[in-house]
N, CA, C and O atoms as a Tripos MOL2 file, in Angstrom:
@<TRIPOS>MOLECULE
protein
  180   179    45     0     0
PROTEIN
NO_CHARGES

@<TRIPOS>ATOM
      1 N           0.7500   -1.1160    0.0010 N.3       1 UNK1
      2 CA          0.0500   -0.0540    0.0270 C.3       1 UNK1
      3 C           0.8800    1.2860   -0.0450 C.2       1 UNK1
      4 O           0.5680    2.2550   -0.7380 O.2       1 UNK1
      5 N           1.9790    1.1950    0.7710 N.am      2 UNK2
      6 CA          2.7210    2.5010    0.8220 C.3       2 UNK2
      7 C           3.4140    2.8030   -0.5670 C.2       2 UNK2
      8 O           3.6030    3.9350   -1.0100 O.2       2 UNK2
      9 N           3.7430    1.6880   -1.1500 N.am      3 UNK3
     10 CA          4.3510    1.8530   -2.4600 C.3       3 UNK3
     11 C           3.3910    2.5460   -3.4130 C.2       3 UNK3
     12 O           3.8370    3.4220   -4.1540 O.2       3 UNK3
     13 N           2.0890    2.2120   -3.4470 N.am      4 UNK4
     14 CA          1.1140    2.8570   -4.1990 C.3       4 UNK4
     15 C           0.9800    4.3800   -3.8590 C.2       4 UNK4
     16 O           0.9150    5.2580   -4.7190 O.2       4 UNK4
     17 N           0.9470    4.5860   -2.5700 N.am      5 UNK5
     18 CA          0.7590    5.8790   -2.1470 C.3       5 UNK5
     19 C           1.9230    6.9160   -2.5480 C.2       5 UNK5
     20 O           1.7450    8.0990   -2.8400 O.2       5 UNK5
     21 N           3.1310    6.2400   -2.5040 N.am      6 UNK6
     22 CA          4.4040    6.9240   -2.8870 C.3       6 UNK6
     23 C           4.2140    7.2840   -4.4520 C.2       6 UNK6
     24 O           4.6850    8.3470   -4.8540 O.2       6 UNK6
     25 N           3.6450    6.5650   -5.1980 N.am      7 UNK7
     26 CA          3.4080    6.8810   -6.7130 C.3       7 UNK7
     27 C           2.1460    7.6890   -6.8360 C.2       7 UNK7
     28 O           1.6990    7.8280   -7.9750 O.2       7 UNK7
     29 N           1.5270    8.2270   -5.8590 N.am      8 UNK8
     30 CA          0.5220    9.2210   -6.0120 C.3       8 UNK8
     31 C          -0.8940    8.5940   -6.0680 C.2       8 UNK8
     32 O          -1.8300    9.3200   -6.4020 O.2       8 UNK8
     33 N          -1.1000    7.3500   -5.7760 N.am      9 UNK9
     34 CA         -2.5410    6.8490   -5.7170 C.3       9 UNK9
     35 C          -3.0950    7.0710   -4.3540 C.2       9 UNK9
     36 O          -2.3940    7.0670   -3.3430 O.2       9 UNK9
     37 N          -4.3600    7.2610   -4.3670 N.am     10 UNK10
     38 CA         -5.3040    7.2500   -3.1770 C.3      10 UNK10
     39 C          -5.4560    5.8660   -2.7690 C.2      10 UNK10
     40 O          -5.9220    5.0750   -3.5880 O.2      10 UNK10
     41 N          -5.1320    5.4770   -1.6370 N.am     11 UNK11
     42 CA         -5.3080    4.0030   -1.0750 C.3      11 UNK11
     43 C          -6.1650    4.2110    0.2150 C.2      11 UNK11
     44 O          -6.0790    5.0820    1.0800 O.2      11 UNK11
     45 N          -7.0150    3.1560    0.0860 N.am     12 UNK12
     46 CA         -7.9640    2.8610    1.1640 C.3      12 UNK12
     47 C          -7.7980    1.5060    1.6270 C.2      12 UNK12
     48 O          -7.5740    0.6460    0.7750 O.2      12 UNK12
     49 N          -7.8820    1.1260    3.0320 N.am     13 UNK13
     50 CA         -7.8210   -0.2150    3.4480 C.3      13 UNK13
     51 C          -8.9720   -0.4480    4.4000 C.2      13 UNK13
     52 O          -9.3450    0.4000    5.2110 O.2      13 UNK13
     53 N          -9.5130   -1.6470    4.2570 N.am     14 UNK14
     54 CA        -10.6290   -2.1350    5.1030 C.3      14 UNK14
     55 C         -10.2950   -3.4300    5.8090 C.2      14 UNK14
     56 O          -9.3280   -4.0790    5.4070 O.2      14 UNK14
     57 N         -10.9850   -3.8380    6.7830 N.am     15 UNK15
     58 CA        -10.6770   -5.1860    7.4100 C.3      15 UNK15
     59 C         -11.7930   -6.1840    7.1840 C.2      15 UNK15
     60 O         -11.6200   -7.3790    7.4230 O.2      15 UNK15
     61 N         -12.9180   -5.7100    6.7320 N.am     16 UNK16
     62 CA        -14.0150   -6.7150    6.5250 C.3      16 UNK16
     63 C         -14.7070   -6.3880    5.1150 C.2      16 UNK16
     64 O         -14.4630   -5.3710    4.4670 O.2      16 UNK16
     65 N         -15.5750   -7.3620    4.7460 N.am     17 UNK17
     66 CA        -16.2150   -7.2320    3.6000 C.3      17 UNK17
     67 C         -17.3690   -6.1250    3.6670 C.2      17 UNK17
     68 O         -17.6900   -5.4000    2.7250 O.2      17 UNK17
     69 N         -17.9020   -6.1220    4.8690 N.am     18 UNK18
     70 CA        -18.9800   -4.9740    5.1760 C.3      18 UNK18
     71 C         -18.3880   -3.6520    4.9760 C.2      18 UNK18
     72 O         -19.0060   -2.8210    4.3090 O.2      18 UNK18
     73 N         -17.1520   -3.3530    5.5340 N.am     19 UNK19
     74 CA        -16.4820   -2.1760    5.2580 C.3      19 UNK19
     75 C         -16.1550   -1.7990    3.8830 C.2      19 UNK19
     76 O         -16.3070   -0.6690    3.4190 O.2      19 UNK19
     77 N         -15.6190   -2.9870    3.1580 N.am     20 UNK20
     78 CA        -15.3720   -2.8850    1.6650 C.3      20 UNK20
     79 C         -16.6650   -2.3350    0.8670 C.2      20 UNK20
     80 O         -16.6650   -1.3610    0.1150 O.2      20 UNK20
     81 N         -17.7400   -3.1380    1.1770 N.am     21 UNK21
     82 CA        -19.0440   -2.7300    0.4640 C.3      21 UNK21
     83 C         -19.3700   -1.2090    0.8010 C.2      21 UNK21
     84 O         -19.7030   -0.4310   -0.0930 O.2      21 UNK21
     85 N         -19.2710   -0.8640    1.9850 N.am     22 UNK22
     86 CA        -19.4840    0.4980    2.2820 C.3      22 UNK22
     87 C         -18.5700    1.5820    1.6070 C.2      22 UNK22
     88 O         -18.9920    2.6580    1.1830 O.2      22 UNK22
     89 N         -17.3870    1.2010    1.5650 N.am     23 UNK23
     90 CA        -16.4100    2.0590    0.9980 C.3      23 UNK23
     91 C         -16.6630    2.0970   -0.6010 C.2      23 UNK23
     92 O         -16.5680    3.1610   -1.2120 O.2      23 UNK23
     93 N         -16.9420    1.0580   -1.1520 N.am     24 UNK24
     94 CA        -17.1840    0.9470   -2.7010 C.3      24 UNK24
     95 C         -18.4670    1.7010   -2.9650 C.2      24 UNK24
     96 O         -18.6000    2.1040   -4.1200 O.2      24 UNK24
     97 N         -19.4020    1.9570   -2.1370 N.am     25 UNK25
     98 CA        -20.4790    2.7760   -2.4120 C.3      25 UNK25
     99 C         -20.2780    4.3180   -2.5330 C.2      25 UNK25
    100 O         -21.0610    5.0250   -3.1670 O.2      25 UNK25
    101 N         -19.1410    4.8080   -1.8610 N.am     26 UNK26
    102 CA        -18.7230    6.0670   -1.8110 C.3      26 UNK26
    103 C         -17.6040    6.4130   -2.7430 C.2      26 UNK26
    104 O         -17.3510    7.5930   -2.9860 O.2      26 UNK26
    105 N         -16.9230    5.4290   -3.2730 N.am     27 UNK27
    106 CA        -15.8560    5.6740   -4.0430 C.3      27 UNK27
    107 C         -16.0600    4.8610   -5.4700 C.2      27 UNK27
    108 O         -16.9050    3.9800   -5.6290 O.2      27 UNK27
    109 N         -15.2580    5.2560   -6.3370 N.am     28 UNK28
    110 CA        -15.2760    4.5270   -7.6640 C.3      28 UNK28
    111 C         -13.8400    4.0490   -7.8930 C.2      28 UNK28
    112 O         -13.0600    4.7540   -8.5320 O.2      28 UNK28
    113 N         -13.4710    2.8560   -7.3810 N.am     29 UNK29
    114 CA        -12.0530    2.3920   -7.3780 C.3      29 UNK29
    115 C         -11.6850    2.0010   -8.8160 C.2      29 UNK29
    116 O         -12.5220    1.4550   -9.5350 O.2      29 UNK29
    117 N         -10.3400    2.2960   -9.2800 N.am     30 UNK30
    118 CA         -9.9230    1.8220  -10.4070 C.3      30 UNK30
    119 C          -9.4980    0.3970  -10.5280 C.2      30 UNK30
    120 O          -9.5900   -0.2500  -11.5710 O.2      30 UNK30
    121 N          -8.9860   -0.0910   -9.3040 N.am     31 UNK31
    122 CA         -8.7100   -1.5260   -9.0850 C.3      31 UNK31
    123 C          -8.7550   -1.8540   -7.5820 C.2      31 UNK31
    124 O          -8.6510   -0.9750   -6.7270 O.2      31 UNK31
    125 N          -8.8960   -3.0150   -7.3300 N.am     32 UNK32
    126 CA         -8.9560   -3.3860   -5.9110 C.3      32 UNK32
    127 C          -8.0940   -4.7320   -5.6590 C.2      32 UNK32
    128 O          -8.2100   -5.6940   -6.4180 O.2      32 UNK32
    129 N          -7.2410   -4.7410   -4.5680 N.am     33 UNK33
    130 CA         -6.5180   -5.7490   -4.1570 C.3      33 UNK33
    131 C          -7.4440   -6.5000   -2.9980 C.2      33 UNK33
    132 O          -7.8690   -5.8200   -2.0640 O.2      33 UNK33
    133 N          -7.7090   -7.7430   -3.0700 N.am     34 UNK34
    134 CA         -8.6830   -8.3470   -2.1420 C.3      34 UNK34
    135 C          -7.9120   -9.6450   -1.4260 C.2      34 UNK34
    136 O          -7.0380  -10.3280   -1.9580 O.2      34 UNK34
    137 N          -8.4240   -9.8010   -0.1710 N.am     35 UNK35
    138 CA         -7.8480  -10.9660    0.5200 C.3      35 UNK35
    139 C          -8.9410  -12.0680    0.4250 C.2      35 UNK35
    140 O         -10.1230  -11.8630    0.7010 O.2      35 UNK35
    141 N          -8.5010  -13.0960    0.0640 N.am     36 UNK36
    142 CA         -9.5600  -14.1880    0.1590 C.3      36 UNK36
    143 C          -9.9270  -14.8170    1.3620 C.2      36 UNK36
    144 O         -10.7720  -15.7120    1.3870 O.2      36 UNK36
    145 N          -9.2990  -14.3710    2.4350 N.am     37 UNK37
    146 CA         -9.5390  -14.9720    3.7400 C.3      37 UNK37
    147 C          -9.8680  -13.8080    4.7390 C.2      37 UNK37
    148 O          -9.1970  -13.5650    5.7430 O.2      37 UNK37
    149 N         -10.9620  -13.1300    4.3470 N.am     38 UNK38
    150 CA        -11.4030  -11.9950    5.2420 C.3      38 UNK38
    151 C         -12.3180  -12.5230    6.4110 C.2      38 UNK38
    152 O         -13.0660  -13.4720    6.1720 O.2      38 UNK38
    153 N         -12.2960  -12.0150    7.5240 N.am     39 UNK39
    154 CA        -13.0570  -12.5820    8.7580 C.3      39 UNK39
    155 C         -14.5130  -12.8730    8.3870 C.2      39 UNK39
    156 O         -15.0470  -13.8570    8.8990 O.2      39 UNK39
    157 N         -15.1620  -12.1410    7.5840 N.am     40 UNK40
    158 CA        -16.5600  -12.3450    7.4210 C.3      40 UNK40
    159 C         -16.7520  -12.7620    5.9840 C.2      40 UNK40
    160 O         -17.7660  -12.3640    5.4100 O.2      40 UNK40
    161 N         -16.0060  -13.4160    5.4310 N.am     41 UNK41
    162 CA        -16.1690  -14.1470    4.1440 C.3      41 UNK41
    163 C         -15.0220  -13.9620    3.1550 C.2      41 UNK41
    164 O         -13.9580  -13.4430    3.4930 O.2      41 UNK41
    165 N         -15.2740  -14.4030    1.9210 N.am     42 UNK42
    166 CA        -14.2520  -14.3580    1.0110 C.3      42 UNK42
    167 C         -14.2110  -13.0090    0.2350 C.2      42 UNK42
    168 O         -15.2730  -12.4460   -0.0320 O.2      42 UNK42
    169 N         -13.1270  -12.5260   -0.1010 N.am     43 UNK43
    170 CA        -12.7950  -11.1750   -0.8680 C.3      43 UNK43
    171 C         -13.6330  -11.1870   -2.2560 C.2      43 UNK43
    172 O         -13.9060  -10.1560   -2.8700 O.2      43 UNK43
    173 N         -13.9920  -12.4430   -2.6520 N.am     44 UNK44
    174 CA        -14.6720  -12.5770   -4.0900 C.3      44 UNK44
    175 C         -16.1560  -12.3440   -3.8490 C.2      44 UNK44
    176 O         -16.8630  -12.3630   -4.8560 O.2      44 UNK44
    177 N         -16.6940  -12.1430   -2.7670 N.am     45 UNK45
    178 CA        -18.1160  -12.1210   -2.5430 C.3      45 UNK45
    179 C         -18.5590  -10.6660   -3.0070 C.2      45 UNK45
    180 O         -19.7410  -10.3290   -2.9380 O.2      45 UNK45
@<TRIPOS>BOND
     1     1     2 1
     2     2     3 1
     3     3     4 2
     4     3     5 am
     5     5     6 1
     6     6     7 1
     7     7     8 2
     8     7     9 am
     9     9    10 1
    10    10    11 1
    11    11    12 2
    12    11    13 am
    13    13    14 1
    14    14    15 1
    15    15    16 2
    16    15    17 am
    17    17    18 1
    18    18    19 1
    19    19    20 2
    20    19    21 am
    21    21    22 1
    22    22    23 1
    23    23    24 2
    24    23    25 am
    25    25    26 1
    26    26    27 1
    27    27    28 2
    28    27    29 am
    29    29    30 1
    30    30    31 1
    31    31    32 2
    32    31    33 am
    33    33    34 1
    34    34    35 1
    35    35    36 2
    36    35    37 am
    37    37    38 1
    38    38    39 1
    39    39    40 2
    40    39    41 am
    41    41    42 1
    42    42    43 1
    43    43    44 2
    44    43    45 am
    45    45    46 1
    46    46    47 1
    47    47    48 2
    48    47    49 am
    49    49    50 1
    50    50    51 1
    51    51    52 2
    52    51    53 am
    53    53    54 1
    54    54    55 1
    55    55    56 2
    56    55    57 am
    57    57    58 1
    58    58    59 1
    59    59    60 2
    60    59    61 am
    61    61    62 1
    62    62    63 1
    63    63    64 2
    64    63    65 am
    65    65    66 1
    66    66    67 1
    67    67    68 2
    68    67    69 am
    69    69    70 1
    70    70    71 1
    71    71    72 2
    72    71    73 am
    73    73    74 1
    74    74    75 1
    75    75    76 2
    76    75    77 am
    77    77    78 1
    78    78    79 1
    79    79    80 2
    80    79    81 am
    81    81    82 1
    82    82    83 1
    83    83    84 2
    84    83    85 am
    85    85    86 1
    86    86    87 1
    87    87    88 2
    88    87    89 am
    89    89    90 1
    90    90    91 1
    91    91    92 2
    92    91    93 am
    93    93    94 1
    94    94    95 1
    95    95    96 2
    96    95    97 am
    97    97    98 1
    98    98    99 1
    99    99   100 2
   100    99   101 am
   101   101   102 1
   102   102   103 1
   103   103   104 2
   104   103   105 am
   105   105   106 1
   106   106   107 1
   107   107   108 2
   108   107   109 am
   109   109   110 1
   110   110   111 1
   111   111   112 2
   112   111   113 am
   113   113   114 1
   114   114   115 1
   115   115   116 2
   116   115   117 am
   117   117   118 1
   118   118   119 1
   119   119   120 2
   120   119   121 am
   121   121   122 1
   122   122   123 1
   123   123   124 2
   124   123   125 am
   125   125   126 1
   126   126   127 1
   127   127   128 2
   128   127   129 am
   129   129   130 1
   130   130   131 1
   131   131   132 2
   132   131   133 am
   133   133   134 1
   134   134   135 1
   135   135   136 2
   136   135   137 am
   137   137   138 1
   138   138   139 1
   139   139   140 2
   140   139   141 am
   141   141   142 1
   142   142   143 1
   143   143   144 2
   144   143   145 am
   145   145   146 1
   146   146   147 1
   147   147   148 2
   148   147   149 am
   149   149   150 1
   150   150   151 1
   151   151   152 2
   152   151   153 am
   153   153   154 1
   154   154   155 1
   155   155   156 2
   156   155   157 am
   157   157   158 1
   158   158   159 1
   159   159   160 2
   160   159   161 am
   161   161   162 1
   162   162   163 1
   163   163   164 2
   164   163   165 am
   165   165   166 1
   166   166   167 1
   167   167   168 2
   168   167   169 am
   169   169   170 1
   170   170   171 1
   171   171   172 2
   172   171   173 am
   173   173   174 1
   174   174   175 1
   175   175   176 2
   176   175   177 am
   177   177   178 1
   178   178   179 1
   179   179   180 2
@<TRIPOS>SUBSTRUCTURE
     1 UNK1         2 RESIDUE 1 A UNK
     2 UNK2         6 RESIDUE 1 A UNK
     3 UNK3        10 RESIDUE 1 A UNK
     4 UNK4        14 RESIDUE 1 A UNK
     5 UNK5        18 RESIDUE 1 A UNK
     6 UNK6        22 RESIDUE 1 A UNK
     7 UNK7        26 RESIDUE 1 A UNK
     8 UNK8        30 RESIDUE 1 A UNK
     9 UNK9        34 RESIDUE 1 A UNK
    10 UNK10       38 RESIDUE 1 A UNK
    11 UNK11       42 RESIDUE 1 A UNK
    12 UNK12       46 RESIDUE 1 A UNK
    13 UNK13       50 RESIDUE 1 A UNK
    14 UNK14       54 RESIDUE 1 A UNK
    15 UNK15       58 RESIDUE 1 A UNK
    16 UNK16       62 RESIDUE 1 A UNK
    17 UNK17       66 RESIDUE 1 A UNK
    18 UNK18       70 RESIDUE 1 A UNK
    19 UNK19       74 RESIDUE 1 A UNK
    20 UNK20       78 RESIDUE 1 A UNK
    21 UNK21       82 RESIDUE 1 A UNK
    22 UNK22       86 RESIDUE 1 A UNK
    23 UNK23       90 RESIDUE 1 A UNK
    24 UNK24       94 RESIDUE 1 A UNK
    25 UNK25       98 RESIDUE 1 A UNK
    26 UNK26      102 RESIDUE 1 A UNK
    27 UNK27      106 RESIDUE 1 A UNK
    28 UNK28      110 RESIDUE 1 A UNK
    29 UNK29      114 RESIDUE 1 A UNK
    30 UNK30      118 RESIDUE 1 A UNK
    31 UNK31      122 RESIDUE 1 A UNK
    32 UNK32      126 RESIDUE 1 A UNK
    33 UNK33      130 RESIDUE 1 A UNK
    34 UNK34      134 RESIDUE 1 A UNK
    35 UNK35      138 RESIDUE 1 A UNK
    36 UNK36      142 RESIDUE 1 A UNK
    37 UNK37      146 RESIDUE 1 A UNK
    38 UNK38      150 RESIDUE 1 A UNK
    39 UNK39      154 RESIDUE 1 A UNK
    40 UNK40      158 RESIDUE 1 A UNK
    41 UNK41      162 RESIDUE 1 A UNK
    42 UNK42      166 RESIDUE 1 A UNK
    43 UNK43      170 RESIDUE 1 A UNK
    44 UNK44      174 RESIDUE 1 A UNK
    45 UNK45      178 RESIDUE 1 A UNK
């Protein structure tokens, strides 16, 4: 994440799928890096 910030990207991080869904409603991300083992489900959900 720090490498992306150093290159000028806005970076957001969340810990749960619920947080990711809420963030995605307020942003239009160009890409996402997801964890397949999130505490409340799969990052593919």
